[in-house]
Phi, psi and omega in degrees: 000163180254165177259145174229128183259129182241137179238127185245142173231135167229133184208121169275107189272357173057039180063014179281173173248157187283077181275347175260150178295139188256006182301315181295324178300326181266006182056045180236154177278158175298324180259125182305324183295339182266359179294141174273203181302126184274146171298153175282325183222135170256136175236113187243117182244130182235150175230153180057036167293137187303126181215143177234141178304327181283352185245019187296324179295314179296320178299324182286329187269333187232147178292148177283166181301326180292316178296320178297319181295317177294317181297321179300318179291317186286327182293334175295341182250018174071033171269150176238132176285115181282319188197143168229138172233139181229136173229100185053243182275355179272125180226133177229127180230144177237126178240142174228155173300143185305326184295344182265358191307316183281355178254002176254113190231164174051055181276127182215145178241158180209162178213158175220127175270136173237341181296139182051051178058036177087002182272343185222146188266021179288340172228154180146211183211146169235152183214156172226129174243152180201166173242137179211133180049045174081002181240152179256136182232144176226129180244129182236130174243120183228151174232110188260173183306141185269177171081151182304320184274009181265018185302312182299322179291325177295319177299316178296319178304310182301310183291329177290320178299315179300318182289321187280329184291122179225123176259174187235019175262122182309139180073355180227045188276348179232163185306312186272008173268036179235156178297317180231135176232133176234125184238126186217174174136187171275088184282346170068014176287137184248194171276147184306140182299327181286350174282095193277073177228140178271172184303320181296318179294320179295317180297322177299320177296321178298314182294334177279355181080022183270049185292319182295323178296316178296319185293339176300340182253018180288128182297318183298311181297328178295314182285336174293317181292320182279349178084011181284327181197150176060014181289343178285347188250166179238146174221133170292136181297124181298135173251017177250158183293163175309142187262007182207144004246132182251156169288130182300133179088008181213178176252018181262138178290143175267116188280011171290340178226153175285133177305142181203158175273082182276336190254116193223159174225118181239166181212164173215140173233127174272086194299326191249037179288343184232145179292138174062016180224137176243118176281145185219152171239131176239109181274122184266335181202158174201107187209161172257163183240091189290343182288341181276125188227028184279345179219185179273007174246156168256138179290156179232140178230159176211147183237125182233150167241126180242157177270131176226172180280171186294165182304127179233026183301135181205131173279100175291333175244126178246124177270136174292145181297134182245119182298320178190163170240151176276138167286150174063025176214163171292151179222154186238145176236148174242132179220163176226151177266122189267348179204169180296125177222150174297142179243128182242155183293339182258012173303141184213159175241127180250150173261125182235155169298150184306315182261047180300146180238008177206141177284359175269349191264050175287153177271308172217166177210162175222139174283130183296317185298328184269332194241338185279144179234134178288140174275149177304138181257123178299139179284137178217107184298343181278349181255137176278174186297320182295321177297321180294316181295321183291340181247015179294140181261148179231154177239145182216132182254134179253148177289174177305134181282133182278063187240008182079202188265356175209147182195154175288172180299161179237167173230158174252139177232129178264124179248129166271128182223109183283172178299338180261016177064035170269120190244140177221137172276120184254347180189146178227132181279167168288162178301142180244113177295148176249131183226157171281154184302317184288348179272356186305000000 
């Protein structure tokens, strides 16, 4: 089996904007040349991203400043944003190295509201599930009920999220029906109420290095042991100080609340899902980043290596090589389907800039079902019908590209999109130069 490295970030940003440099948060150097081995996939979960009820449409259509800041850093290292899901202040994004694009399949997102009894999205969970290299993965970002006395509500939140979350990929319809599950966020678990210590006393224990003693009174670990919530998951014991509550702009605790480990990253591996194969998780790091002071939380990151099956990349859709396309004119592409694939009415082909950094950033697109036409297939008595169908060619015409009179090359990407919004990239073209008609 092969290894796949995953890097996780969880940060309650407290409606702030990313005024601090984020390279250290992503464990990256300022200079790309100085980066060590890069993760294959980044999973970035944010809570309390600034959101307004009057701005929900804009929030849905455009990335928030934090996602843009992370994407700017990652695109320099050839990462592509596969998916972002947002529920009010909850944001979850998944980025993968470009070389993995054809191996990331069946991408689907889901959400559950728990705030105000499910009527408002200020609390709840967002998730992204996908399949890669023969394994299924599910990532959950949640923001649960606050305050020391909210323990019972946090337990209810967790169990409601598990019950409410429903995916549409066969055999992977629930969170824990995946080979690997990673659950992170501002889980808001505090120290047990019966632990009769005030904020000043707790801070003195922190400064003395008595973290293990304090952690014995952690609510989350308590409900995991008793089986009330999160018992399906595993967490490495934090060796960093509590990540909440700080005075904004400093490394000093705010004594309006008792310090607590509210920000967590947990995981589960279903090790024996396959015969003669054991799936494994190797956690390489788990730490907080105390230098970040933009909110009353400190961000937490974790680095994992998981076992997956060998490379199975395959272009199910092959685009014929195109010497060039004309600017300011319609252009046509020819492609063929190389193997049996499900066909959905919403399958589409998008035109992207050559160095695209997000699967959301198409220039124009066309639905295959509405616009593609099969080309006549030459008869060959030596080929059976299935071989002929699997290699049938189709043509699709795109309107004039809205790029002005000059532009860098573009690429075509074929997306399979089911009725339940499960998306897979099935083919990517080579770069297509764009020229003016008189330059031909």
